N, C-alpha and C positions, 0 to 999 in steps of 0.2 A: 326382692330384698337382698342387699349385699350380705356376703357371708359374715362380715364383722358385726353388722346389725343383728343378724340372726343369732349369733353366738351371744351377743349382749343381752337380747331379750330372753333367750333360752335360760340364762342363769339369773337375770335380774328379776323376772316375774316371780318365780318361786321364792327367791331370796327376799323380795319385798313382802310377799304374802307371809313368809315366816316372821318377819318383823311385826307385821300387823297382828298375827295370831298370838305371838309371844306377849305382845303388849296387852291384848285382851285377856289372856289367861293370867298374867301377873297382876293386872290392875286391882282385882278384888282383895288381894292379900298384901298390897303395899301398905307400909306403915305410914302414920301421919308425918313422920320425919322425912321419909322418902318423897311423899307427896309435896311437902313444903319445899324440898330441894328442887323438885321439878317445877314448882311454881315460879322459880326464877327463869325468866325468858331465855337468858344466855345458857343456862344449864340445860333447859329443855331443848333448845335448838341444837346444842352440842350432842346430846344423847340421840335425838332423831337423826341428825346429819350423819353421825358416826354409824348408826344402825343401818341406814340406807346405803352408806358408802361401802359397808361390808356385805351388802346383799349379794353382790356377784360371787364372792367367796362362799357365802352360805348356800347360794343356788348351786354352785359347782359341787359342794359337799353333798347336798341333797340328791343331786343327780347320780352321784357316785353310789350312794346307798341304793337307789332305785336300780341302777345298772347291775349292782352286785347281787341283790336279793330278789328282784322281781322281774326284770326285763326279759330274761330268757324264758321264764315260765309263761309269760304272756305272749311273747313274740314267736316262740317255737312250739306253740300248742298245735299239734297235728290236727286235732278235731276241729279247730276253728280257722286254721290257715290253709286255704285250698292248695297253695303251692306245695306245701309239705305232704299233701296227699298225691300230688301229681308227679313230683320228682322221683319217688321210688319206682314208678312205672317206666321211667326213662334211664334210671341208674340202678342197676341190679345190686351194686355194692352199697347202696345208700344206707341201709340199716347198720352196716359195719363201720360207718364213718362216725368219728367223734363229733361232739356238738360244734366245736370251733371249725372243724373241717366242713361240716354241712353249711355253716354260715359263710365260709370262704367260697364254696361252690356257688351258693346263691349270689354272692357279690360278684363273682366272676361272670356269671350268666348275665347279670345286669350290665356289666361294663365291658364285655368283649363281644366280638362279632363284627361283620362287615357293616352293619347298620347302626353302629354305636352312636354316631353323631345324630342320626335321624331319631334315635330313641332317647336321647338325652332329655328332651322336654318331658316325655312320659315318665322317665325315671325320677325327674325332679318333682313331678306331681305326686308320685308315690311317696317319696321322701317327705314331702310336705304333709301328707296325711299322717304318716308315721310320727312326725314331729309333734303334731297336734295331739295324737293319742298318748305319746310319752309324757308330754307336758301336763296333760290332764290327770294322768295317774300319779305323777310326782306331786302335784298340788292337792289332789284329793286324799292321798294317804300319807306320804312321807313328810310333807310340810307340817300338818297338824301333829303327827307323832313326834317329830323332832322339836316342835315348839313346846309340847307338853313335857318332854324329857328335859329340855333346857331349863324350864321353870322349876321343875323338881330338883335339878342339879343345883341351881342357884339357891333354892330354898334350903337344901341340905347344907350348902356352904354357910349360909346365913346362920343356921342353927349351930353348926359345929364351931364357927368362929365367933358366935355371940354377936352378930351384927344387928343392925336396927333397920334393915331394908324391908323386911316382911313382918307382918303381924296379922293374927287371925281375929276377925270380927264377925260374929255369927250372921248379922244382917247382910253384911257384904258378900258372904258366901252364896247367898241366894242369886247373886248376879251371874253365877255360873250356869244357871238354867237358861236364860236367853243367850248367853255366850255359846253354850254347847249347841243350842238349837241353830244358831247362825252358822257355826262351823260344820255341823252335820248336814244342814241344808245345802250349803255350798258344795260339800263333798258329794252329796247325792246327785246334784245337778251336774257336776263334773263327771261322775261315774256314768250317768246316762248319756252325757255328751260325748264321752270317749268311745261309745259304740259306733257312732256314725263314721268318724275317720278310720276306725279299725276295719269296719266292713267295706268301706270304699277302697281302702288301701289293699286289703287282701284280695278282693275280687278283681280290681284293676291289675294288680301284680300278677295274678294267676293267668289272665288272658294275655297280658303283655309278654310274660315269659313263655307261655305256650306258643304264642305266635313266633317269637324269636327262635325257639328250639325247632319247631316244625317247619320253619322256612329256611333254616340253616342247619339241617340235621347233621351233615358231615362235619361242619365246624364244631358243633356241640360235642359230637362223639370224640373228635380229636382233642378238644380241650379237656374233657373228662378223663380220657386215656392218659394225658400228660399229668394231670393232677393226681390220679391214682397211682401212676408209676412213681411219682415223687413220694407219695405216702408210703408205698411198700418199701422203697429204698431207705426212707428214713427209719422205718420200723426195723429193717434188717440191720442197719448200721447200729 
């Protein structure tokens, strides 16, 4: 898959799911006026088209929340990621490194060495598994949360401004039972499904990096020495 296509799908899928979830959550409390407006084919087409056109931006924002609040906690979990248990045995200063420095060292190990070209295919496999893992966590947690908050925000504006978009009808509120079941079921399936790419990525990554290090021990020590030297110089400055 080309990089452009990958980036498109990376943001379009969670963005589109956000549109679907937000529609499902908002539907039971839409007023008769809003439903009548959406009954116009041109209005409905414009709303749907605009929502999906903005799905890339929504997907990007959703990924930003994931990267900010959850990614490091999942990806840098020493108990679950074998590589994080192995590297301290090879780098005695490992525990003194900051989080971004540890990530930089790991990235350098993947992308440096005499066998870089030969290992590109394996590294791309690992990246592919990580991408699936990240996408599933984004869709199982952050998409439904942002959809719910978006509807609450619109509902608050409607109340403050005295609009006629939303209205509460007790029988319609019971629709939230099947809607919640659908969203929770999808999230559970995504949660279970996220385990496979995570386990495959972390195990493959561990053996891949271990092979690279132990077959190029001198290059690895030299690279770490250079990185650590720059770290100490930066701290002294």
